[in-house]
TORBA-748763 format. One record per residue (C-alpha): residue number from 1; x, y, z. Coordinates in steps of 0.5 Angstrom, whole numbers, plus 2048, in hexadecimal, padded with zeros to 3 digits. Each point is the difference from the previous one (the first is absolute). Example, Ala and Ser with C-alpha at 12.3 -4.5 7.8 and 13.67 -1.06 7.14 Angstrom:
BEGIN
+-----+------+-------+-----+
| num | east | north |  up |
+-----+------+-------+-----+
|   1 |  819 |   7F7 | 810 |
|   2 |  802 |   807 | 7FE |
+-----+------+-------+-----+
END
This chain:
BEGIN
+-----+------+-------+-----+
| num | east | north |  up |
+-----+------+-------+-----+
|   1 |  804 |   7FE | 801 |
|   2 |  7FD |   806 | 804 |
|   3 |  802 |   7FF | 807 |
|   4 |  7FA |   804 | 802 |
|   5 |  7FB |   7FC | 7FC |
|   6 |  803 |   7F9 | 802 |
|   7 |  800 |   7FD | 807 |
|   8 |  804 |   7FA | 802 |
|   9 |  806 |   802 | 7FC |
|  10 |  7FC |   7FE | 7FA |
|  11 |  7FF |   7F9 | 801 |
|  12 |  7F8 |   800 | 7FF |
|  13 |  802 |   803 | 7F9 |
|  14 |  805 |   7FB | 7FF |
|  15 |  7FB |   7FB | 801 |
|  16 |  7FB |   803 | 7FB |
|  17 |  805 |   801 | 7FB |
|  18 |  802 |   7F8 | 800 |
|  19 |  7F9 |   7FE | 800 |
|  20 |  7FF |   804 | 7FA |
|  21 |  806 |   7FD | 7FC |
|  22 |  7FE |   7F9 | 803 |
|  23 |  7F8 |   801 | 7FD |
|  24 |  803 |   802 | 7F9 |
|  25 |  804 |   7FA | 800 |
|  26 |  806 |   802 | 802 |
|  27 |  805 |   7FD | 805 |
|  28 |  804 |   804 | 805 |
|  29 |  807 |   7FE | 802 |
|  30 |  802 |   805 | 804 |
|  31 |  7FD |   806 | 804 |
|  32 |  805 |   804 | 804 |
|  33 |  7FF |   806 | 804 |
|  34 |  806 |   805 | 7FF |
|  35 |  7FD |   805 | 806 |
|  36 |  800 |   807 | 800 |
|  37 |  804 |   804 | 7FC |
|  38 |  801 |   808 | 7FF |
|  39 |  7FF |   802 | 7F8 |
|  40 |  805 |   804 | 7FD |
|  41 |  7FB |   805 | 7FE |
|  42 |  7F8 |   801 | 803 |
|  43 |  7FB |   7FC | 7FC |
|  44 |  7FA |   804 | 801 |
|  45 |  802 |   803 | 806 |
|  46 |  802 |   7F9 | 803 |
|  47 |  807 |   800 | 803 |
|  48 |  801 |   7F9 | 801 |
|  49 |  7FC |   7F9 | 7FE |
|  50 |  800 |   7F8 | 802 |
|  51 |  803 |   7FC | 7FA |
|  52 |  7FF |   7F9 | 7FF |
|  53 |  803 |   7FC | 7FB |
|  54 |  7FC |   7FA | 7FC |
|  55 |  802 |   7FB | 7FB |
|  56 |  7FB |   7FC | 7FD |
|  57 |  7FE |   7FC | 7FA |
|  58 |  7FA |   802 | 7FC |
|  59 |  7FE |   801 | 7F8 |
|  60 |  802 |   807 | 7FD |
|  61 |  7F9 |   802 | 7FE |
|  62 |  7FD |   7FF | 807 |
|  63 |  806 |   805 | 803 |
|  64 |  7FC |   806 | 7FD |
|  65 |  7FA |   7FE | 805 |
|  66 |  805 |   800 | 806 |
|  67 |  802 |   807 | 7FD |
|  68 |  7F9 |   803 | 7FF |
|  69 |  7FE |   7FE | 807 |
|  70 |  805 |   803 | 804 |
|  71 |  801 |   806 | 7FB |
|  72 |  7FA |   804 | 804 |
|  73 |  801 |   7FD | 807 |
|  74 |  802 |   806 | 805 |
|  75 |  804 |   7FB | 804 |
|  76 |  805 |   7FE | 7FA |
|  77 |  805 |   806 | 7FE |
|  78 |  804 |   7FD | 7FB |
|  79 |  801 |   7F9 | 7FD |
|  80 |  805 |   7FD | 7FB |
|  81 |  7FE |   7F9 | 7FD |
|  82 |  807 |   7FD | 7FC |
|  83 |  800 |   7FA | 7FC |
|  84 |  805 |   7FB | 801 |
|  85 |  802 |   7FC | 7FA |
|  86 |  806 |   7FD | 803 |
|  87 |  801 |   7F9 | 7FF |
|  88 |  7FE |   7FB | 806 |
|  89 |  808 |   7FF | 802 |
|  90 |  802 |   807 | 800 |
|  91 |  7FA |   802 | 805 |
|  92 |  802 |   7FA | 804 |
|  93 |  807 |   802 | 801 |
|  94 |  7FE |   808 | 802 |
|  95 |  7FB |   7FC | 805 |
|  96 |  806 |   7FD | 803 |
+-----+------+-------+-----+
END
């Protein structure tokens, strides 16, 4: 997230993202703020940003809607969505 475009360390934007996922029929299992971090290289003349890590369950076809919504949002500099296809047992071992 762009530090200059969000207040409150991105909490309001985070609630907006969680609301969008839930409105699409998904379930957010975790929304973890990772704090401010320096970028390795400048992104659109920005030297740092606020990072968040989300874990959610949602149909793959609806993930495209999330990408479309935040692709042009000035508050979001970059995003990465990874599909986790591990079995339940493997995922629960990593959580421990």
